[in-house]
N, C-alpha and C positions, 0 to 999 in steps of 0.2 A: 366725735373724733377730732383730735387736735390737728392743726395745720401741719405740724411736724410729722405726725403719723401719716398724713396724706402724702406728704413729700416722700417718705420712706416707702410707701406702698408703690409709688411709681418706679422704685428701684427693686421691686420684688421682695420687699421685706414685709412680713406680716407680724402683728403684735397681738398677743392674747390678753385676756381680761386682767391678768396680774402684771402686765407691762413687759413681759419677756418677748423679745424679738426672735423671729424665725427666718431662716434663709436656706434655700436649697442649693445655693452656689458653693462650689468647692472652695476650701480655704487656701488662700495664698500665704504660705508660711513666712514669706519675706515681707509682706505688707497686708495685714488684715485690719479692717475697720469695722468696729461694732457700735451701732447706735445703743447708747446706755439707757434704753427706755425703761429698764427694770429699776433704775435709780432715779431719785428725784432730788430737788434742791429746795431748801428754805433759807431765807436770809435772816440775819440778826443785825439790824442797822440802828445806829444812834450813838450819841456821845459816850454812853456807858457800855457799848457793846463788848469791848475787850474786858473790862472789869467784870461785867456780868458773867461772861462765859468762863473767865478765869475762876470764878467762884462756883461754877456748876459742872463743868466737864473735866475729864481726866488729864488731858494734855496740858502742856505749858503754853499759854497763848503768846508768850514772848518769842517762841520759836517761829510763829507766823510772821511777826515783825522782822525776824532775821532771815526771811526768805524761804521758809519751809512749810509745806502743808503737813498736817498731822491727822492720823486717825485718832479718834477720841470717843470715849463712852460718856453717856450721861447715866448716872446711877441713882438707885433709891438709897434710903438712909442705911440699908443693910449692905450696901456695896454692890448689889446686883445690877446688871446692865439693863436700863430702860431702853436705850437706843445706842447705836454705833454709827458714827458719821465720819466723813473726811472733812476737815475744816480748811477753808481756803479764803484768801482775802477778797474783798469786794469794796466798791466805792462806799465809804461811810460805815464800813463794818465788815461782815463776813458772810460767806455762803457755807452751808453745811449740806453735804450730799449724803443720802442714806437710802436704804432699800425703800422703794416706793410703797411697799405694803405696810411699812411701819412709820412712814413719814408723818402722817397725821397725829399718831400717838406721840412721836418724838417732839413735834412742835407744841402740842398741847401741854406736855410735861414741862417743857422749858418755859412756856408762856405763863404757867402758874407762878413761877418765881420772878417773872419779868415785870410784874405789876408795878413795882416801886422803883424800877430802873428807867433811865432815859434811853430805852432801846425797844425796838418792835420786831417781832418775829412774823414772817410772812412766807407762805408757800409760793414759790416762783417757778414751779416745775413746768408750767405751760409757756413760760417766756424765755427760760434759759435751759438749754438742752446739752447733752453730753455725747462725745464720741470717744471710744477706746481705740487707740492706734497701737498696734504691736507688730514686731517682726524686725529682721535685720535691716530693712529699708525704712523703718519708721522715722528715724531721725532725718534722713535725707528727704523724705517726703514732706515732713513738717517744715523743713528749711524753706520750702516754697511759700509758707505762710508767714514765717518770721525769720529775720536775719540772725536772731539769737535764740538758743534753746537752753532749757535748764539741763545741767550736766549731772547733778547728783540725785540719787533717789530721794524722792519727796520734795525736791526743790521745785519752785514754781516760777513762772514768768507771767506777769500781768499783761494782757493784750487788750486791744480796743474791744470792749463788749464782753470780756471774759478772762479766762486764765488757762494756762497750759501747765500741767504737772507731770514731772518725770516720776513714774511709779516703778516699783521693783520689777526687774527684768528689762527686756527691750520693749518697754511699754510706756504709753503716755495716756493721761486723761485730758481731754480738751472740752472745756465748758464755755459755751458762747451763747449770746443772745441769738434767737432763732434765725434772723436774717444772715448774720455772720456765719452761723453753723451751716446753713444751706450752701453758702459760697465755699466754705472749707470742704464740705462733703463732695461737691462737684469736682474740686481739685484733687482730692485724695483718691477718689475711685478711678481716676484716669490710669493709675498704676497699681492699684490694690484691689482686693476683693472685699465685698461688703458682706459681713457674716452676722449671725444671730447671737443672742445673749450667751448661749451655751459655750461658745468659743471663749468669751471673756471670763465667764465664771470658772472655766477650767484653768485659765491662766492665773486667776486669783488663788485658786486652791493650790496650784503648783508652787506659788510663792508663799503659801502658808498664811494667807490673809483671810481673816474670818469675816462673816457677815451675820446679821441677825434677821430673823423672820418673826411673824406673829407667834409661831410655835416655840420660840426660844427666848422670848422676852422675860426678863427678871429671873433667868435660869443660871447665868454664869456671872462670876465676878471677873473683872478685866484680865487678871493674870491667868485665869483658866483658858482664855482664848489667845494667850501669848501676846497680848496687846503691848506689854512692856518692851517686847523685841522691836517694836516699831516706834518707840518713844511716844507711844500713845497714852502712857501713864507716867505722870511726873511725880517723883517723890521729893522734889526740891521746892516746889511752890507751896503756897499756903493752903488753907482749908477749901474744900469743895464738897459737895454732897456725896456722902458715902466714903469720904477720904479716910476716916478713922479705921474702918474695917479693912480697906485696901492696903493702907500703910502698915497696919498691924500684921497682916499676912506677910508682907515683904520683909519686915524687920524682926518680927517676933514669932512668926508662924512657920508652917511647912506646907508647901503646895503639893497636894496629893493628886490633883486632877488637872494636868496640863492638856494642851491640844495637840493631837497627832494627825499626820496625813496617812491615809489608808486607801486601798483599792479593793474592789469587790466585783464579782460577776453576779449580775442580778437582772431580773426581767424588767424592773422599773427603777427609777432614780430613788435612792434612799432619802426619805423625807426628813427635813429638819426636825430634831427632837426624837427620832427613832432610837430605841434602846439598843445598846450593845451588850452581849452576854458571853459568858464562858460556860464550860460544862458544869462548874460548881457554883456559879453566881448568875442569877437571872438578870442582873443589871450592874454593869461596870462602867457605863458611860452613855453618852448621847451624841447623835449626829448633829453637827453645826450646819453644814451645807454640803452639797454634792453637785457633780457635773459629769456628763457623759464624756468618757475618754477613749472609747473604742467600741467595737461591736459587742454589745452586751456587757461592757465594762464601765464602771464608774469610779472616779476618784472622789474622796470626801475628806473633810476635816471633822474630827470628833474629839470632844472632851471626855477623857476617860482616866481611870485609875492607873497611875504610872506603875504601880507594883505588879500589874498584870504582865507588862512587858519585861519588867525587871526579873520576874520569876522565870518567864520563858518556857514554862512547861505546859501552858494551856493555850489553845487557839481561841480567837475572838470571833464571835458570830454576830450577824446582823439580825436584829429584831427578836429572835428567840434563840434558845440554846441549840436548836437544830437548824438555824438559819444559815445562809451562805457565809462561808468563812472569809474573813478579812485578811489582807496582807498589809503589813506596815511598810510605808515608803519614807524616804528621807525628807526632812524639811530643809529649806535653803538657808537656815540660820540656826544658831546654837543658843539654847537657853542657859542662863546662869545656873550652874550646879548647886550653888548655895541656896537657891529657892527651894530645893528638895531636901534640905537638911534642917533638922529641928534646931531652933535657936536657943532653947533652954535645956 
């Protein structure tokens, strides 16, 4: 058990084998603090770090130089996502945070291409830890840590020992070396509630932000998870792995399977990769991620055939054609309608 996990246990936070934190404390909607133990960090450090990542991942690394953190995928040569990370600055290079369950695979995949670059990739999850801070009082609480806060979504502020990122909604990600994180936690919980991963996962889903797990690796191309809505896919920069397929879909193809936000009444959380079905089709999509949103109710993100909702005559069900019925919910962003039009 890491020192950070031991510190969290003193605050009645438990952590399961997959890294998800649990808390029995009631959620303070004005200020909720979530230890991001289900996420991990790896660094890419060295003189060639920016050049290397520019040629491998889907976002434009120049955005990081301009003060913005970005979601980004690393893709195989067919354009399918090997990993999905949030890229942020670090001394001498960058930190990439991703689902802890796929971090080892993500780092290994990048390291294969890093052999001939002056850059090194290292798992730093045991030394740099994250807190998710959300609610109407989040900004005022964080003002006690820094005189300046990032104002725009995805804008970051470099701190001593870490970085603070304004993410979609009244939310922030704070990544710090462990000693600084302990100090920040002590300060923040004076006025806020300390909650588990489920609370943060739900807020991500409500903002339409995807995540990948071992069950969905190499399943989706970036546009299927709406990654372009977050500027997580650049169509202006040069080549990167999988870029040919991704760009061809954008400029010459038609996106048939985007990502939707849905809700369902179910006995257990819909697992990533679970099939969605209609009365006439056994498979019209797959669950990306899910989180508890109420008593027996879950919200989820799913990649599925757009024409199912365009048709409107059939209901969508979880797992089987007789499974629980899903309800479509709004996303907080709009996708470019041209993506769904044939270019030829």
